[in-house]
C-alpha positions in Angstrom: -23.7 -5.2 -19.9 -23.5 -8.3 -17.8 -26.2 -9.3 -15.3 -23.8 -8.8 -12.4 -23.1 -5.2 -13.2 -26.7 -4.4 -14.2 -27.9 -4.8 -10.6 -25.2 -2.4 -9.3 -25.8 0.5 -11.6 -29.4 1.4 -10.6 -28.4 1.5 -7.0 -26.1 4.4 -7.8 -28.3 6.5 -10.1 -30.2 8.3 -7.3 -27.0 9.4 -5.6 -25.7 10.6 -9.0 -28.8 12.5 -9.7 -28.4 14.4 -6.5 -24.8 15.1 -7.3 -25.5 16.3 -10.8 -28.1 18.7 -9.6 -25.8 20.5 -7.2 -22.8 20.4 -5.0 -24.3 21.4 -1.8 -26.0 24.6 -3.2 -23.2 25.4 -5.6 -24.5 25.7 -9.2 -22.6 24.7 -12.3 -22.3 28.4 -13.3 -20.2 29.1 -10.2 -17.7 26.4 -11.1 -15.1 28.9 -12.2 -11.9 28.6 -14.2 -9.4 25.9 -13.3 -11.5 24.2 -10.7 -13.3 20.8 -10.7 -15.8 19.8 -8.0 -16.4 16.2 -7.0 -19.6 15.5 -5.1 -18.9 12.0 -3.8 -16.8 8.9 -4.2 -18.4 5.4 -4.5 -16.5 2.2 -4.7 -17.8 -1.4 -4.7 -15.8 -4.6 -4.8 -17.1 -7.5 -6.9 -14.4 -10.2 -6.7 -15.5 -13.6 -7.7 -13.7 -15.4 -4.9 -15.7 -13.6 -2.2 -19.0 -14.1 -4.1 -18.4 -17.8 -4.4 -16.7 -18.5 -1.0 -18.6 -17.3 2.1 -16.8 -17.4 5.4 -17.4 -20.8 7.0 -17.6 -19.7 10.6 -18.3 -16.6 12.7 -14.6 -16.6 13.7 -13.3 -16.8 10.1 -11.8 -13.9 8.2 -10.5 -13.4 4.7 -6.8 -13.2 3.8 -5.3 -10.7 2.9 -5.8 -9.0 6.3 -5.4 -5.6 4.5 -6.5 -6.0 0.9 -4.9 -3.8 -1.7 -1.4 -2.3 -1.8 -0.3 -2.5 1.8 3.2 -3.8 1.5 6.1 -4.5 3.9 3.9 -5.0 7.0 5.5 -4.5 10.4 4.0 -5.1 13.9 4.6 -4.2 17.5 2.8 -4.4 20.8 3.0 -2.4 24.1 2.3 -5.6 26.0 -1.0 -4.1 27.3 -3.2 -5.5 24.6 -2.6 -2.9 21.9 -1.2 -4.1 18.6 0.1 -1.7 16.0 0.7 -2.4 12.3 2.3 -0.2 9.6 3.2 -0.5 5.9 5.2 1.2 3.2 4.0 4.2 1.2 7.0 4.9 -1.1 6.3 8.4 -2.8 2.8 8.9 -1.5 1.7 11.4 1.2 1.0 11.0 4.1 3.5 8.3 4.8 3.3 5.0 6.6 -0.4 4.3 7.7 -0.7 3.2 11.3 -3.4 0.6 12.2 -4.6 -0.5 15.7 -6.0 -3.8 16.8 -6.7 -5.3 20.2 -7.2 -8.9 18.9 -5.0 -9.1 15.8 -8.2 -9.7 13.7 -10.0 -6.3 13.7 -7.8 -3.5 12.5 -8.6 0.2 12.0 -6.4 2.9 10.7 -5.7 5.4 13.5 -3.3 7.7 11.8 -0.3 8.2 9.5 3.1 8.2 11.1 4.7 10.6 8.6 1.9 13.1 8.5 4.0 16.3 8.0 6.0 17.3 4.9 9.0 18.0 7.3 9.1 14.2 7.9 9.3 13.5 4.2 12.5 15.2 2.9 13.3 15.6 -0.7 10.3 13.7 -2.1 9.6 16.0 -5.0 12.4 14.5 -7.2 11.6 10.8 -6.4 9.7 8.4 -8.6 6.6 6.7 -7.3 8.5 3.5 -6.3 11.2 5.4 -4.4 10.5 7.4 -1.2 9.7 5.5 2.0 10.8 1.8 2.0 9.9 -0.9 4.5 9.1 0.7 7.8 9.7 -1.2 11.0 7.8 -0.6 14.3 9.2 -1.3 17.7 8.1 -0.5 21.3 10.8 0.0 24.0 9.4 -0.9 27.4 12.4 0.7 29.1 11.4 4.3 28.1 7.8 3.5 27.0 8.5 4.9 23.5 7.3 3.7 20.1 9.8 3.8 17.3 9.4 3.7 13.5 12.6 3.3 11.5 12.7 3.3 7.7 14.6 4.3 4.5 14.0 7.4 2.5 15.5 6.4 -0.8 18.2 8.8 -2.0 18.3 10.5 1.4 19.1 7.8 3.9 17.9 5.9 6.9 16.1 7.6 9.8 13.7 7.0 12.6 10.8 8.8 14.3 9.5 8.2 17.8 6.6 9.0 20.2 5.1 8.1 23.5 1.6 8.7 22.0 1.2 6.7 18.8 -2.2 8.3 18.1 -0.7 11.8 18.0 2.2 13.4 16.2 5.5 11.6 15.8 8.9 13.3 16.0 10.7 14.9 13.1 13.2 12.5 11.4 16.4 11.5 13.4 19.0 10.7 10.8 21.2 7.6 11.0 24.1 8.5 8.7 26.2 5.6 9.8 23.5 3.1 8.8 23.8 2.5 5.1 21.6 0.4 2.8 17.9 -0.1 3.3 15.3 -1.8 5.6 16.6 -0.9 9.1 14.9 -2.5 12.1 15.2 -1.9 15.9 15.7 -4.6 18.5 15.4 -3.7 22.2 16.9 -6.4 24.3 15.6 -7.3 27.8 19.0 -6.2 29.3 18.4 -2.6 28.2 20.6 -2.7 25.2 19.4 -1.8 21.7 20.5 -2.7 18.1 19.8 -1.8 14.5 19.9 -4.5 11.8 19.6 -3.6 8.1 20.3 -4.7 4.6 23.6 -3.3 3.2 26.2 -3.7 0.5 28.6 -6.7 0.0 31.8 -6.7 2.2 34.1 -3.9 1.1 31.6 -3.2 -1.6 32.9 -6.1 -3.6 29.7 -7.4 -5.1 30.1 -10.9 -6.5 26.8 -11.0 -8.4 23.6 -8.9 -8.9 21.6 -9.1 -5.7 24.6 -9.9 -3.5 23.7 -8.2 -0.2 24.4 -8.5 3.5 22.7 -8.1 6.9 24.5 -5.8 9.3 24.1 -5.0 13.0 25.2 -2.1 15.2 24.4 -1.2 18.8 22.1 1.8 19.4 22.4 4.3 22.2 18.8 4.9 23.4 19.7 7.9 25.6 21.4 9.8 22.8 19.5 8.5 19.7 22.6 7.4 17.8 24.5 4.3 16.8 27.6 3.3 18.7 30.4 0.8 18.3 31.2 -1.5 15.4 29.0 -2.2 12.5 29.2 -5.9 11.8 28.1 -8.2 9.0 26.1 -11.1 10.5 24.7 -12.6 7.2 26.6 -12.5 3.9 24.5 -13.4 0.8 21.9 -15.6 2.5 21.1 -19.1 3.8 23.1 -21.0 1.2 25.9 -18.6 0.0 27.1 -21.2 -2.5 23.9 -20.8 -4.4 24.3 -17.1 -4.8 21.0 -16.1 -3.1 19.7 -12.7 -3.9 18.4 -9.7 -1.9 18.7 -10.7 1.7 16.7 -7.8 3.2 13.9 -6.7 5.5 15.6 -8.1 8.7 14.0 -8.4 12.1 15.7 -9.5 15.3 13.9 -11.3 18.2 14.8 -13.0 21.4 12.7 -16.1 21.9 13.3 -18.6 24.7 16.8 -17.3 25.3 17.8 -17.5 21.6 18.4 -14.6 19.3 16.5 -15.2 16.0 17.2 -13.1 12.9 14.5 -13.3 10.3 14.9 -11.8 6.8 13.4 -11.9 3.3 15.4 -13.6 0.6 14.9 -14.1 -3.2 13.6 -10.7 -4.3 10.1 -9.5 -4.1 8.7 -11.4 -7.1 7.8 -15.1 -7.4 11.1 -16.2 -5.8 10.4 -14.4 -2.6 10.8 -16.2 0.7 11.4 -15.7 4.4 14.5 -17.3 6.1 15.7 -17.6 9.7 19.0 -17.6 11.5 19.8 -18.2 15.2 22.6 -17.1 17.6 23.4 -17.1 21.3 24.4 -13.4 21.3 22.9 -10.5 19.4 26.1 -9.8 17.5 26.3 -13.4 16.4 27.6 -15.7 14.9 24.3 -16.6 13.2 23.5 -20.0 11.8 20.6 -20.8 9.4 17.9 -23.1 10.8 17.2 -26.5 9.2 13.6 -25.7 8.1 14.5 -22.8 5.8 12.7 -21.2 4.1 10.1 -20.7 6.9 7.7 -19.1 4.4 7.5 -19.3 0.6 5.2 -20.2 -2.3 7.8 -20.2 -5.1 7.9 -24.0 -5.6 4.2 -24.5 -6.0 2.3 -25.2 -9.2 1.5 -21.8 -10.7 -1.8 -23.2 -12.1 -3.2 -23.9 -8.6 -6.6 -22.3 -7.9 -6.6 -18.8 -6.2 -2.8 -18.6 -6.1 -1.0 -16.4 -3.5 2.5 -15.6 -4.7 5.6 -13.5 -3.8 5.1 -14.2 -0.1 7.9 -12.9 2.2 9.0 -9.8 4.2 7.4 -11.0 7.4 7.2 -9.8 11.0 6.3 -11.8 14.1 4.3 -10.9 17.2 3.4 -12.8 20.4 0.0 -12.1 21.8 -0.8 -11.6 25.5 -2.3 -15.1 25.4 1.0 -16.5 24.3 0.3 -17.5 20.7 2.5 -16.3 17.8 1.4 -14.8 14.5 3.1 -13.5 11.4 2.2 -10.8 9.0 3.8 -10.7 5.6 3.4 -9.4 2.1 2.1 -11.5 -0.8 0.2 -11.0 -4.1 -3.0 -12.4 -5.6 -2.4 -12.7 -9.4 -5.2 -13.2 -11.9 -5.2 -13.9 -15.7 -1.6 -14.6 -16.8 0.0 -14.0 -13.5 -0.5 -10.2 -13.2 -2.4 -8.1 -10.7 -3.1 -4.5 -10.1 -3.5 -4.7 -6.3 0.2 -4.7 -5.5 1.7 -6.5 -2.5 -0.9 -7.0 0.2 -0.7 -7.7 3.9 -1.5 -11.3 4.8 -1.5 -13.0 8.3 -0.9 -16.6 9.4 -0.4 -18.4 12.7 3.2 -19.3 13.6 4.0 -22.9 14.3 7.1 -24.5 15.9 9.3 -27.4 15.3 10.2 -29.7 18.1 13.6 -28.0 18.1 11.9 -24.7 18.9 12.1 -23.1 15.5 9.2 -20.9 14.2 7.8 -21.4 10.7 4.9 -20.2 8.7 4.6 -22.6 5.8 6.4 -25.8 4.9 6.4 -28.4 2.1 3.4 -28.0 -0.2 1.3 -25.7 2.1 -0.4 -22.8 0.5 -1.1 -19.4 2.0 -4.8 -19.7 2.8 -7.4 -17.2 1.7 -9.4 -17.8 4.8 -7.9 -17.9 8.4 -9.3 -18.1 11.9 -8.1 -16.9 15.3 -10.1 -18.9 17.8 -12.2 -16.9 20.2 -12.1 -13.7 18.1 -14.9 -12.7 15.7 -14.3 -10.3 12.8 -16.2 -7.0 13.1 -19.0 -7.0 10.5 -18.2 -3.4 9.8 -14.6 -4.2 8.8 -13.5 -4.1 5.2 -13.9 -7.7 4.5 -14.7 -9.4 1.1 -16.7 -7.3 -1.3 -17.1 -4.2 0.7 -18.3 -0.7 -0.3 -16.6 2.6 0.3 -18.7 5.8 0.2 -17.1 9.3 0.8 -19.3 12.4 0.7 -16.6 14.9 1.6 -18.6 16.3 4.5 -15.6 16.6 6.8 -12.8 19.2 6.8 -10.2 16.5 6.3 -9.8 13.6 3.9 -10.2 10.1 5.2 -7.0 8.6 6.7 -6.6 6.2 3.8 -6.7 8.9 1.1 -3.3 10.1 -0.4 -1.6 12.4 -2.7 1.8 12.2 -4.5 5.0 13.3 -2.7 3.5 16.2 -0.8 0.2 17.1 1.0 -1.1 18.7 -2.3 -3.0 21.1 -0.1 -2.3 23.8 -2.6 -4.4 21.9 -5.1 -7.5 20.8 -3.2 -10.0 22.2 -0.8 -12.8 20.7 1.4 -14.0 24.1 2.6 -17.3 23.8 0.8 -19.1 21.0 2.7 -20.0 18.1 0.5 -17.4 18.7 -2.2 -13.8 18.0 -3.0 -12.5 20.9 -5.0 -9.5 20.4 -7.2 -7.6 23.3 -8.9 -6.0 22.4 -12.2 -2.3 22.2 -11.8 0.6 22.5 -14.2 2.2 19.5 -12.4 1.2 16.5 -14.4 0.7 12.9 -13.4 3.4 11.9 -15.9 6.0 14.1 -14.0 7.6 14.1 -10.6 6.5 16.8 -8.2 3.1 17.2 -6.7 0.2 16.9 -9.2 -3.5 17.6 -8.3 -4.3 14.0 -7.7 -6.2 12.7 -4.6 -6.6 9.0 -4.4 -7.0 5.7 -2.5 -5.8 2.2 -3.1 -7.6 -0.3 -5.3 -8.7 -3.3 -3.1 -10.4 -5.6 -5.6 -9.7 -7.1 -9.0 -13.3 -6.5 -10.0 -14.9 -3.2 -8.9 -17.2 -0.3 -9.7 -16.0 3.2 -8.9 -18.1 6.3 -9.5 -18.3 10.1 -8.9 -20.1 13.1 -10.2 -18.0 16.1 -11.3 -18.8 19.7 -12.2 -16.2 21.2 -14.4 -16.0 23.8 -17.2 -12.6 23.5 -18.9 -10.8 26.4 -20.4 -7.8 26.2 -22.7 -5.7 23.1 -22.0 -7.4 22.3 -18.7 -8.7 18.8 -18.0 -10.1 17.0 -15.0 -11.7 13.7 -14.1 -10.7 10.3 -12.7 -7.4 8.4 -13.0 -6.3 4.8 -12.4 -2.6 5.2 -11.6 0.3 2.8 -11.3 3.1 5.2 -11.6 4.1 8.3 -13.6 4.8 6.1 -16.6 1.7 3.9 -16.5 -1.8 5.2 -15.9 -5.3 5.7 -17.5 -7.2 8.9 -17.2 -10.9 9.7 -17.8 -11.1 13.4 -18.6 -13.3 16.3 -19.6 -11.5 18.8 -21.8 -12.1 21.5 -24.4 -12.4 20.5 -28.1 -13.0 23.3 -30.6 -16.4 24.8 -29.8 -17.5 21.8 -27.7 -16.1 19.8 -24.8 -15.0 16.2 -25.0 -15.0 13.2 -22.7 -11.9 11.2 -23.3 -10.2 8.0 -22.1 -6.4 8.2 -22.4 -3.6 5.8 -21.9 -0.4 7.4 -20.7 2.9 5.4 -21.1 6.3 6.9 -20.5 4.9 10.5 -20.9 3.1 9.8 -24.1 -0.7 10.0 -24.0 -2.9 8.0 -26.5 -6.6 8.7 -26.8 -8.5 5.4 -26.6 -12.1 6.8 -26.9 -13.9 10.1 -26.8 -17.4 11.6 -27.0 -18.4 15.2 -27.8 -20.3 17.1 -25.2 -22.1 20.4 -25.6 -20.0 23.2 -24.1 -22.9 24.2 -21.9 -22.8 20.9 -20.0 -20.9 21.2 -16.7 -22.2 18.2 -14.8 -20.7 14.8 -15.5 -21.2 11.3 -14.0 -18.0 9.3 -14.3 -17.9 5.5 -13.7 -15.0 3.0 -14.1 -15.8 -0.7 -14.0 -13.2 -3.4 -13.7 -13.8 -7.0 -14.8 -10.4 -7.9 -13.4 -8.6 -8.2 -16.7 -10.1 -5.1 -18.4 -11.7 -1.8 -17.6 -14.9 -0.1 -19.0 -15.6 3.6 -18.8 -19.1 5.1 -18.6 -20.4 8.6 -18.4 -23.7 10.4 -17.6 -24.7 13.9 -18.5 -28.5 13.5 -18.4 -29.3 10.7 -15.8 -28.6 8.0 -18.4 -25.4 6.1 -18.4 -23.6 5.6 -21.7 -20.6 3.4 -22.3 -17.6 5.3 -23.7 -15.3 2.3 -24.1 -14.6 -1.1 -22.7 -12.0 -3.9 -23.0 -9.2 -1.6 -21.9 -6.3 -3.7 -20.8 -5.8 -3.9 -17.1 -2.5 -5.7 -17.3 -0.9 -2.4 -18.4 -1.1 -1.2 -14.8 0.3 -4.4 -13.3 3.7 -4.8 -11.7 4.4 -7.6 -14.2 4.2 -5.1 -17.0 5.1 -1.7 -15.4 7.5 -2.9 -12.7 7.8 -1.0 -9.4 6.8 -1.7 -5.8 3.4 -0.1 -5.5 -0.1 -1.2 -6.4 -2.7 0.8 -8.3 -4.5 3.8 -6.9 -7.7 5.4 -8.2 -8.9 8.9 -7.6 -9.5 12.4 -8.9 -7.1 14.7 -10.8 -7.0 18.1 -12.5 -4.3 19.5 -14.7 -3.6 22.1 -17.4 
């Protein structure tokens, strides 16, 4: 055990001892068939960068703005000092977390826009990296309404709206005429509205893999439907002769009398970038600006220290003070270029050329890991650097940043007993589509410690514990299950539906209280257990790269949480 981890573990033993003794007056003998009880969730980040690089000033903050898998960020403001930000959720429930800030620096989650299963149609059959793609927020001053428009893969494009972003949003309003993905609203100052989106090549005649277009169509605000001609305003990308790939994620702005169309280009991996076109009219024609790309890191030395890669899919916002900022997704790889955190939300100031063109990076500039907005101090309580998350399950609802897969999973869990999360073993497995008994949150550090205490008496094929989950084809799980006359603590690797036991330890069948701890060193995981107030290592050097996008593919990051199945 390294010195760094040895100082962490003693801090957690007292909490674990309380958890092992009881679950708020519920004894182990009352656990019952098919149910597992989790007394708390404790998570601590230990990333080396934060430990070695303190913030230089009181107005400094770490980038990413939202660490962990918060991809495809989008912004809007009501012009009264409220800024809202949302990100993708793919096949997780609830969908599209909503954050509020009044200074662009301090953000807190205030809800989830797609909070009802009626808003997430046909999710049960979708894989983890399908579902809800690339939301786009917009506020229309004309009718004082907030809009969120997005794609439900395999179902189509739709939007929801509200005049109270803190409350319930409408049921989905379908946009059958709008094909493709990544739609975005633009509300012009003359009262007209438009939708721009990524779609297929002209007449569906794709010339190469990744050949896409950006289309525009007018939108009838009063009747919530598109009207008029759909028109291609960008074909292929900035340099069509070079066969650019995946022009997508478009946003349209009107700045200083010019219409500016911003879009991602180059795919979501290392070739990702953000590009800009301008026009005199919203329907075009659009011309690429001279400084393209206005954001990318694809040309930089991959061996640079603390690399930020895959930057793109941006959105712009002007503050009440008049300055401009951009949010965008990017990755923080470690080791041999892999990461488990997924695409995260970064923020940078927008600068302007003498011709009036906005840009975020140019030449050899790197996306910084520390930024500053003058006059604004980060809240010390915000999740910055190596923060800690403690959940004791004392409320009747899960925290806003906790999720399940595809549905609410309310049939699988209960918080009725104060101080416990109760999971009922489900026949829906993590390796399948549908709704397993899995309750989780995002990983937010490369290096971390995550711990719980669980009470569980398995019967038959039942198993319960913790999981580190990338998708239905790539995850590790740390389980208690039956084995002959005893029980067994096991670590499994699941790949493409096949589970491989990596390590196990026999436990007397009378034992029902288990401490479970997962420690990440960034490139590997270690698994510890506790049945008698003494931690024991079950296994270590478990390959973390297995859960990375570089290995597993997909669009999400890794989540960690509790599961139960049979």
